[in-house]
C-alpha positions as CSV (number, residue, x, y, z in Angstrom):
1,M,14.3,34.3,2.5
2,E,15.6,31.0,3.6
3,I,14.2,28.8,6.4
4,K,16.2,25.7,7.4
5,K,15.9,23.2,10.2
6,T,13.1,24.9,12.1
7,H,9.9,23.6,13.7
8,D,8.1,27.0,14.0
9,L,4.5,27.6,13.0
10,L,4.3,29.7,9.8
11,A,1.3,31.7,9.1
12,V,1.2,33.1,5.6
13,S,-1.6,35.2,4.1
14,H,-2.0,37.5,1.2
15,S,1.6,36.6,0.0
16,S,3.3,35.3,-3.0
17,L,5.6,32.3,-2.6
18,A,5.8,31.9,-6.4
19,N,8.8,29.9,-7.6
20,S,9.6,28.6,-4.1
21,T,11.1,25.2,-3.5
22,F,10.2,22.9,-0.6
23,E,12.5,20.0,-0.1
24,E,12.5,17.4,2.7
25,T,9.7,19.4,4.4
26,N,6.9,18.2,6.6
27,L,3.7,20.1,5.6
28,S,1.3,17.6,7.3
29,N,-1.9,19.1,8.5
30,V,-1.3,22.3,6.4
31,V,-4.5,24.1,5.4
32,M,-4.5,25.9,2.1
33,E,-7.5,28.0,1.2
34,N,-7.9,30.0,-2.0
35,T,-4.3,29.1,-2.9
36,N,-2.9,29.1,-6.4
37,L,-0.8,26.0,-7.2
38,A,-1.1,26.3,-11.0
39,S,1.9,24.6,-12.7
40,A,3.1,23.3,-9.4
41,R,5.2,20.1,-9.6
42,M,5.1,17.6,-6.8
43,D,7.4,14.5,-6.8
44,G,7.5,12.0,-4.0
45,V,4.6,13.6,-2.2
46,N,2.5,11.8,0.4
47,L,-1.1,13.0,0.1
48,S,-2.6,10.1,2.1
49,S,-5.9,11.1,3.6
50,A,-5.7,14.5,1.9
51,A,-8.9,16.3,1.0
52,L,-9.2,18.3,-2.2
53,R,-12.5,20.4,-2.4
54,D,-13.5,22.9,-5.0
55,A,-10.2,22.3,-6.8
56,C,-9.4,23.1,-10.4
57,M,-7.2,20.3,-11.8
58,A,-7.9,21.0,-15.5
59,S,-5.0,19.6,-17.6
60,A,-3.4,18.1,-14.5
61,A,-1.2,15.0,-15.1
62,F,-0.9,12.1,-12.7
63,E,1.9,9.5,-13.3
64,S,2.8,6.5,-11.1
65,V,0.2,7.6,-8.5
66,N,-1.2,5.2,-5.9
67,M,-4.9,6.2,-5.6
68,A,-6.0,2.9,-3.9
69,N,-9.3,3.5,-1.9
70,A,-9.5,7.1,-3.3
71,R,-13.0,8.5,-3.8
72,V,-14.2,11.1,-6.4
73,D,-17.6,12.6,-5.8
74,N,-19.5,15.4,-7.6
75,S,-16.6,16.1,-10.0
76,N,-16.2,16.9,-13.7
77,L,-14.3,14.0,-15.3
78,S,-15.1,14.9,-18.9
79,M,-12.3,14.2,-21.3
80,V,-10.3,12.4,-18.6
81,A,-7.9,9.7,-20.1
82,I,-6.9,6.7,-18.1
83,R,-4.1,4.5,-19.6
84,N,-2.0,1.6,-18.4
85,C,-3.6,1.6,-14.9
86,E,-4.6,-1.1,-12.5
87,L,-8.4,-1.0,-12.4
88,A,-9.2,-4.0,-10.1
89,G,-12.1,-3.0,-7.8
90,M,-12.5,0.4,-9.5
91,S,-16.2,1.3,-9.9
92,I,-18.2,4.1,-11.5
93,N,-21.6,4.7,-10.0
94,G,-21.4,1.2,-8.4
95,I,-20.4,-0.6,-11.6
96,L,-17.0,-2.3,-11.8
97,V,-14.9,-0.7,-14.6
98,T,-13.5,-4.1,-15.4
99,D,-17.0,-5.4,-16.0
100,M,-17.8,-2.4,-18.3
101,I,-14.6,-3.0,-20.3
102,A,-15.5,-6.7,-20.7
103,A,-19.0,-5.8,-21.8
104,Y,-17.6,-3.3,-24.3
105,N,-15.1,-5.8,-25.7
106,Q,-17.9,-8.4,-26.1
107,L,-20.1,-5.9,-27.9
108,G,-17.2,-5.0,-30.1
109,Q,-16.6,-8.7,-31.0
110,A,-20.3,-9.3,-31.6
111,Q,-20.5,-6.3,-34.0
112,T,-17.4,-7.5,-36.0
113,T,-18.8,-11.0,-36.8
114,T,-20.4,-11.5,-40.2
115,P,-24.0,-12.6,-40.3
116,C,-24.8,-15.8,-42.0
117,E,-26.2,-15.6,-45.5
């Protein structure tokens, strides 16, 4: 099925759209409940003010993502790796991550110094 240049309301339930492609498509205000997006690829997607609740994102990859002012609550972040990211103003439980890294680096430097004999 092909849908092009339409502004109709589409109600889809109990259906499979596996391997579908959406290009240049406005899906703002779409509600997805109990939806499987496993292995979905999203490039150039605007998720501003989106809400993800009860979502499984295990092994998800984020690259060149602007998450400024995003909030993560009551989530499992075990084994999450953050590399080469801007951390200014980022906090965990109210503590600035940049302060945590600075304290960790100071502790590491203090432990590598040799005591006087």
